[in-house]
C-alpha positions in Angstrom: 1.8 38.7 -8.5 -1.9 37.8 -8.7 -4.7 38.8 -6.7 -8.2 40.2 -6.5 -8.8 44.0 -6.6 -11.5 46.4 -5.9 -12.1 49.7 -7.8 -14.4 52.4 -6.5 -15.1 55.7 -8.4 -18.0 58.3 -8.8 -19.5 59.3 -12.0 -22.2 61.5 -13.4 -23.8 64.8 -12.3 -24.7 63.4 -9.0 -21.6 61.8 -8.4 -23.0 58.2 -8.1 -20.7 55.8 -6.3 -19.6 52.9 -8.5 -17.8 49.6 -7.7 -16.1 47.2 -9.9 -14.3 43.9 -8.9 -11.4 42.6 -10.9 -7.9 40.9 -10.9 -4.4 41.5 -11.5 -2.0 39.2 -12.8 1.6 38.8 -13.9 1.6 37.7 -17.6 4.8 37.5 -20.0 6.5 40.0 -17.7 3.8 42.5 -17.4 1.0 43.0 -15.0 -2.5 42.5 -16.4 -5.5 44.2 -14.8 -9.0 43.6 -15.6 -12.4 45.0 -14.1 -16.0 44.5 -14.8 -18.7 46.3 -13.1 -21.2 43.0 -13.5 -18.6 41.0 -11.4 -19.0 40.2 -7.7 -15.9 39.5 -5.6 -16.4 35.7 -6.3 -16.8 36.3 -10.1 -13.4 38.1 -10.0 -12.0 35.2 -8.4 -13.3 32.7 -10.9 -12.1 34.9 -13.8 -8.6 34.8 -12.1 -8.4 31.2 -11.8 -9.5 30.6 -15.1 -6.9 33.1 -16.5 -4.2 31.3 -14.5 -5.3 28.0 -16.0 -5.1 29.4 -19.4 -1.8 30.8 -18.7 -0.2 27.6 -17.3 -1.6 25.6 -20.2 0.3 27.5 -22.4 3.4 26.7 -20.6 2.6 23.0 -21.2 5.3 21.4 -23.3 4.0 19.7 -26.6 3.4 15.9 -26.1 6.3 15.0 -28.5 8.9 17.2 -26.4 8.1 16.0 -22.9 10.9 14.1 -21.3 11.2 11.2 -18.7 12.4 13.8 -16.1 9.7 16.1 -16.8 7.2 13.2 -16.5 8.8 12.2 -13.3 8.2 15.5 -11.6 4.6 15.5 -13.0 4.0 12.0 -11.6 5.3 12.7 -8.1 3.2 16.0 -7.9 0.2 14.0 -8.8 0.8 11.3 -6.3 2.0 13.8 -3.6 -1.7 15.2 -4.2 -3.3 12.0 -3.7 -1.3 11.5 -0.5 0.3 8.2 -1.8 1.9 6.5 1.3 4.9 5.4 -0.7 5.9 8.6 -2.2 9.3 8.6 -0.8 10.1 5.1 -2.2 8.6 6.4 -5.6 10.9 9.3 -5.4 14.0 7.1 -4.9 12.9 4.6 -7.8 12.3 7.5 -10.3 15.7 8.8 -9.4 17.3 5.5 -10.3 15.3 5.2 -13.5 16.2 8.8 -14.6 19.8 8.2 -14.0 19.9 5.1 -15.9 17.5 5.9 -18.9 18.3 9.8 -18.9 16.3 12.5 -17.6 16.6 14.2 -20.8 15.3 11.2 -22.9 12.1 11.8 -24.9 9.3 9.8 -23.1 8.4 8.3 -26.5 11.9 6.9 -26.6 11.4 4.9 -23.2 10.8 1.7 -25.3 10.1 -1.8 -24.1 13.7 -2.7 -25.2 15.2 0.1 -23.1 13.1 -1.0 -20.1 14.2 -4.7 -20.5 17.8 -3.5 -20.8 17.5 -1.6 -17.5 15.8 -4.6 -15.7 18.6 -6.8 -16.8 21.5 -4.5 -15.9 19.8 -3.9 -12.3 19.8 -7.5 -11.8 23.6 -7.8 -12.2 24.3 -4.9 -9.9 25.2 -5.1 -6.1 23.3 -3.3 -3.5 25.4 -0.6 -1.9 23.5 -0.6 1.1 23.1 -4.6 1.7 26.5 -5.5 -0.1 24.5 -8.3 -2.0 23.0 -8.6 -5.4 19.9 -6.6 -6.2 16.8 -8.8 -5.7 14.3 -9.3 -8.4 11.6 -7.8 -6.2 13.6 -4.5 -5.8 13.9 -4.4 -9.6 10.1 -4.9 -9.9 9.3 -2.0 -7.5 11.2 0.2 -9.9 9.5 -1.1 -12.9 6.0 -0.8 -11.3 6.6 2.9 -10.5 7.7 3.3 -14.2 4.6 1.5 -15.4 2.5 3.8 -13.4 4.1 6.8 -14.9 3.8 5.8 -18.4 0.1 4.9 -17.9 -0.5 8.2 -16.4 1.3 9.9 -19.5 -1.2 8.1 -21.8 -4.0 9.2 -19.8 -2.6 12.7 -20.0 -2.2 12.3 -23.9 1.5 12.5 -23.6 1.8 9.1 -25.1 -0.3 7.0 -27.5 0.6 3.6 -26.3 2.4 2.2 -23.1 5.3 0.0 -23.9 5.3 -3.5 -22.3 7.1 -3.5 -19.1 8.1 -7.3 -18.3 8.7 -7.8 -14.6 11.7 -9.8 -13.3 11.0 -13.3 -12.1 10.7 -13.5 -8.3 11.3 -16.5 -6.2 8.6 -17.8 -4.0 8.1 -15.5 -1.0 9.5 -16.0 2.5 7.0 -17.9 4.7 8.4 -18.3 8.3 5.8 -19.0 11.0 5.8 -20.0 14.7 5.2 -23.1 16.2 2.9 -22.9 19.3 5.7 -23.7 21.5 7.8 -20.7 19.9 4.8 -18.5 20.4 4.6 -19.1 23.9 8.3 -18.5 24.6 8.2 -15.3 22.6 5.1 -13.9 24.5 6.8 -14.8 27.7 9.9 -12.7 26.6 7.7 -9.8 25.6 6.0 -9.9 29.0 9.4 -9.7 30.7 10.2 -6.6 28.4 7.2 -4.8 29.8 8.3 -5.6 33.5 12.1 -4.9 33.5 12.3 -1.4 34.6 15.8 -0.8 34.1 16.6 -2.8 30.8 17.6 -0.7 27.9 15.3 -2.8 26.0 12.1 -2.4 28.1 9.0 -2.0 26.1 5.7 -1.8 28.1 3.7 -2.1 24.9 5.6 -5.0 23.3 3.4 -7.8 24.7 0.0 -6.3 23.6 1.5 -5.2 20.4 2.7 -8.8 19.6 -0.4 -10.3 20.9 -2.6 -8.1 18.5 -0.3 -9.1 15.5 -0.5 -12.9 16.4 -4.3 -12.8 16.6 -5.2 -10.3 13.8 -2.5 -10.5 11.2 -2.3 -6.7 11.3 0.8 -5.1 10.0 3.1 -3.4 12.3 2.4 0.1 11.0 -1.2 -0.7 11.4 -0.8 -1.6 14.9 1.4 1.3 15.9 -0.6 3.9 14.0 -3.9 2.6 15.8 -6.2 5.1 17.5 -8.9 4.6 20.1 -11.4 5.9 17.8 -10.8 2.8 15.6 -11.3 0.5 18.4 -14.8 -0.7 18.9 -15.0 -2.8 21.9 -18.9 -2.9 21.8 -18.9 -4.6 18.4 -15.6 -6.4 19.0 -13.7 -5.1 15.8 -10.7 -3.0 14.9 -11.5 -0.5 12.0 -8.6 0.2 9.8 -8.7 3.3 7.6 -5.4 3.6 6.1 -4.2 0.3 4.9 -1.4 -0.8 2.5 -3.8 -1.3 -0.5 -5.8 1.9 0.7 -9.0 -0.1 1.4 -10.9 0.1 4.6 -11.3 -3.1 6.4 -12.5 -4.4 9.7 -10.6 -7.0 11.9 -12.6 -9.1 14.5 -11.2 -9.1 18.0 -10.9 -12.4 19.9 -10.4 -12.8 23.6 -6.8 -12.4 23.7 -6.8 -9.1 21.5 -9.9 -7.8 23.7 -7.9 -8.4 27.0 -4.5 -7.0 25.5 -6.2 -3.8 24.6 -8.2 -3.5 27.8 -5.1 -3.5 29.8 -3.6 -0.6 27.7 -6.9 1.4 27.9 -6.7 4.3 30.0 -9.1 7.0 31.3 -8.4 9.0 28.0 -9.5 6.8 25.2 -8.7 9.3 22.5 -5.6 9.4 20.3 -2.7 6.5 19.8 -3.4 3.3 21.5 0.3 2.9 22.1 1.7 6.1 23.3 4.5 7.5 25.2 4.1 9.5 28.5 3.9 12.7 26.4 0.8 11.5 24.6 2.7 10.9 21.2 2.5 7.4 19.4 5.0 5.0 20.8 7.0 4.7 17.7 9.1 1.5 17.3 9.3 -1.8 19.1 12.2 -3.0 16.7 15.1 -3.3 19.3 12.7 -4.6 22.1 11.1 -7.2 19.6 14.6 -8.3 18.3 15.8 -8.8 21.8 12.6 -10.8 22.8 13.0 -12.9 19.8 16.7 -13.7 20.5 15.9 -14.5 24.3 13.3 -16.8 23.2 15.8 -18.7 21.4 13.9 -18.3 17.9 15.8 -18.2 14.7 15.2 -16.4 11.5 12.1 -14.4 12.5 11.0 -10.9 12.0 8.1 -8.9 13.1 6.2 -9.3 9.7 6.2 -13.0 10.3 3.8 -12.6 13.0 1.3 -11.9 10.1 2.6 -15.2 8.4 2.0 -16.9 11.6 -1.7 -15.6 12.0 -2.4 -16.9 8.4 -0.7 -20.1 8.6 -2.3 -21.0 11.9 -5.8 -20.3 10.4 -5.2 -22.3 7.4 -3.9 -25.3 9.4 -7.1 -25.2 11.6 -9.1 -25.5 8.3 -10.2 -22.1 7.4 -11.0 -21.2 3.9 -8.4 -19.1 2.0 -11.2 -16.7 1.1 -11.6 -16.1 4.8 -7.8 -15.6 5.3 -7.7 -13.1 2.4 -10.4 -11.0 3.8 -8.7 -10.9 7.2 -5.4 -10.0 5.9 -6.9 -7.5 3.6 -5.1 -8.8 0.4 -6.4 -7.4 -2.8 -6.5 -10.8 -4.5 -6.4 -14.4 -3.5 -3.2 -14.9 -5.4 -1.4 -13.5 -2.4 -2.9 -15.7 -0.2 -2.3 -18.9 -2.0 1.1 -19.0 -0.7 -0.7 -20.5 2.6 -2.5 -23.3 0.6 -0.1 -26.1 1.0 -0.8 -25.7 4.9 -4.3 -26.8 4.7 -4.2 -30.3 6.3 -7.1 -31.8 4.3 -6.9 -30.0 1.1 -5.5 -32.7 -1.1 -7.0 -35.5 0.9 -10.5 -34.2 0.2 -9.8 -33.8 -3.3 -8.9 -37.5 -3.5 -11.9 -38.5 -1.3 -14.1 -36.9 -4.0 -13.6 -40.1 -5.9 -15.0 -42.4 -3.1 -18.4 -42.5 -4.7 -17.1 -43.2 -8.1 -17.0 -47.1 -8.8 -13.7 -48.3 -10.1 -15.0 -51.8 -10.8 -15.0 -51.2 -14.5 -11.4 -50.1 -14.5 -10.1 -53.5 -12.8 -12.7 -55.7 -14.7 -12.3 -55.7 -18.5 -15.4 -57.5 -19.2 -17.5 -55.0 -17.2 -15.6 -52.2 -19.1 -16.5 -53.7 -22.4 -20.3 -53.9 -21.5 -20.2 -50.3 -20.0 -19.0 -48.9 -23.6 -22.0 -50.2 -25.1 -24.8 -47.8 -25.5 -28.1 -48.8 -23.8 -30.2 -46.3 -25.7 -33.3 -48.0 -27.6 -33.3 -47.5 -31.4 
């Protein structure tokens, strides 16, 4: 039990009233009380906070005794305080790691060799949920969390060195994008989903949601979580605060996006853009989107592929990869390079750069021999 307390008494011949602020704190099974006549209430509060920190610091385990399980708890608390969006995934990854490596394993014993063994073993396992071999990308997500935990441990001086974490080799990422004809069919089915009053897959917001995705490259979570406060019609931009990489970015609106959001816009331009009748965020378009894709006779296509379509169309129309990177919000150009092969003139322009270079000497041995003689005067 801890708290701020106030002590009042009278002393001296004139019975002068005196006040002292202090604190009470449970320490080692005993109640500690301390007062000081020079303290204000805020001083007492600061003193209590300092005493609690001192008490808790004593409880910290020595660096050489901290285990993987203990560090996992500290890591999760640290990330929860930072409001990390993927905390649920981190918790599941650490559950797998502590189960495989041992929660009671000393953190210093989590070596590069043991991490490599964990990675190799995971790659031979079958996913219980999907019924297929665990993908390298899934293993790398676990390893990424472990690497972050170890780096944090070094920063907090629980480790002197971070062991090497070698990532599993991943195949080239999936890249499926719509042809223009497929896009027309899909948008037509999305329009029908908004008009069908009786259909179990009716979704009045499906058409504007898909239109925004196709014309901005925004992620589904960014679109469904969009609020009117972030839509600036005057400047023609959408302001994204909470993105996957944690960075703010602005996405320009073209005419298709402007018109789609104008249709959704009601009298009350606050709160979620896509909402239910009760004002709450719409939630999901998964079922309606899957039905629209099926009815449009489009194979092997997911909602995230709308983002690939946006980027692919830009590159095929000659926009630079740097522009695409900024619009998608990629933290590095490496992620955007998957679209590089779609540029129609990328390799042609490289070869055309030789047009001004004379190849006469390459075909004429005599000329070539002369060109090798220095013309500098002695």
